C-alpha positions in Angstrom: -3.7 -13.1 13.7 -5.9 -11.7 10.9 -9.5 -11.4 11.9 -12.7 -11.4 9.8 -10.8 -12.5 6.6 -13.2 -15.3 5.7 -11.8 -18.8 5.2 -9.2 -20.5 7.2 -6.9 -20.5 4.2 -7.2 -16.7 4.1 -6.4 -16.3 7.7 -3.4 -18.6 7.1 -2.3 -16.4 4.2 -2.4 -13.3 6.3 -0.4 -15.0 9.1 2.2 -16.2 6.5 2.5 -12.7 5.0 2.8 -11.1 8.5 5.6 -13.6 9.4 7.3 -13.5 6.0 6.8 -17.2 5.5 6.6 -17.7 1.7 6.2 -21.5 1.9 3.1 -21.1 4.2 1.7 -18.4 1.9 2.1 -20.8 -1.1 0.3 -23.5 0.9 -2.5 -21.1 1.8 -2.9 -20.1 -1.8 -2.9 -23.7 -2.9 -5.6 -24.4 -0.3 -7.8 -21.8 -2.0 -7.1 -18.5 -0.2 -8.3 -15.5 -2.2 -5.0 -13.6 -3.0 -7.0 -10.3 -2.8 -8.9 -11.0 0.4 -9.2 -8.1 2.8 -8.5 -8.2 6.5 -11.7 -6.3 7.5 -10.2 -5.2 10.8 -7.3 -3.4 9.1 -8.8 -2.9 5.6 -5.7 -4.3 3.9 -4.9 -7.0 1.5 -2.0 -9.5 1.7 -0.1 -7.5 -0.9 -0.4 -4.3 1.0 1.0 -6.1 4.1 3.9 -7.4 2.0 4.6 -3.9 0.7 4.5 -2.4 4.2 6.9 -5.1 5.4 9.2 -4.4 2.3 9.0 -8.1 1.6 9.9 -8.4 -2.1 9.7 -12.2 -2.2 6.2 -12.3 -0.7 5.0 -9.5 -2.9 6.4 -11.3 -5.9 4.6 -14.5 -4.9 1.3 -12.7 -4.4 1.6 -10.8 -7.7 2.5 -14.0 -9.6 -0.7 -15.5 -8.2 -2.7 -12.6 -9.7 -2.9 -10.2 -6.7 -4.3 -6.9 -7.9 -1.4 -4.5 -7.9 -3.8 -1.6 -7.6 -6.1 -2.8 -4.9 -5.9 -0.4 -2.0 -8.1 1.3 0.5 -9.2 4.8 1.5 -8.2 6.4 4.8 -9.2 9.7 6.4 -6.9 12.7 6.1 -5.3 13.2 9.5 -3.7 16.3 11.1 -0.4 14.4 10.7 -1.0 14.3 6.9 -1.7 18.0 6.9 1.5 18.7 8.9 3.5 16.6 6.4 2.2 18.8 3.6 3.1 22.0 5.5 6.6 20.6 6.0 7.0 19.7 2.4 5.9 23.2 1.3 8.5 24.7 3.7 11.2 22.5 2.1 10.1 23.6 -1.4 10.4 27.3 -0.3 13.9 26.7 1.0 15.0 24.8 -2.1 13.2 26.1 -5.3 14.9 23.4 -7.4 12.6 20.9 -5.6 9.4 21.3 -7.6 6.1 19.4 -7.1 4.8 17.3 -10.0 1.4 17.1 -11.7 -1.5 18.2 -9.5 0.4 18.0 -6.3 -0.1 21.6 -5.2 -3.8 21.6 -6.2 -4.3 18.3 -4.2 -2.4 19.7 -1.2 -4.6 22.8 -1.2 -7.7 20.7 -1.3 -6.5 18.6 1.7 -5.5 21.6 3.7 -8.8 23.3 3.1 -10.8 20.2 4.0 -12.2 19.7 0.4 -10.5 16.3 0.4 -11.2 14.4 3.5 -10.0 10.9 2.4 -7.0 9.7 0.5 -6.5 6.6 -1.6 -3.7 4.3 -0.4 -2.4 1.7 -2.9 0.5 -0.7 -2.8 2.5 1.6 -5.1 1.8 4.7 -3.0 3.1 2.8 0.1 6.3 1.7 -1.8 6.8 5.3 -2.9 6.5 6.6 0.6 9.0 4.0 1.8 11.3 4.8 -1.1 11.5 1.2 -2.0 12.7 1.3 -5.7 12.8 -2.5 -6.0 9.2 -2.8 -4.8 8.0 0.0 -7.1 9.6 -1.8 -10.0 8.0 -5.1 -9.1 4.5 -3.5 -8.7 4.8 -1.6 -12.0 5.8 -4.9 -13.7 2.4 -6.3 -12.6 0.5 -3.2 -13.7 0.5 -0.9 -10.8 -0.4 2.7 -11.7 0.1 6.0 -10.1 
């Protein structure tokens, strides 16, 4: 059960998203739940939970009800994040055809050196990590950037 989310309709919305019950989510939204409410315990929105669960139907419902496709949260960089960067770099060394895009290397350097201590997490970044093309397409349709 979601905690510290505000109204009862917002708690009902989080419960519906976590269980994948679109009808209950529709009812919670009709009852006045804020589609962009934040579960303060987990620092997530209903849309982020839907993306984490790979629930296209739920994400579509939330987005069609004006959920912010870019609303995310910040999280501290962990040793696990740094290890993932090191592993990716090793893969790139082994396969030169696999090249990083944009400011990837600069950002990786900043994370590894401790200059960047927090990273932004958005619905689109989660969908990318999960390699969920359908979710990425849906989020971009509703204005997700990144």
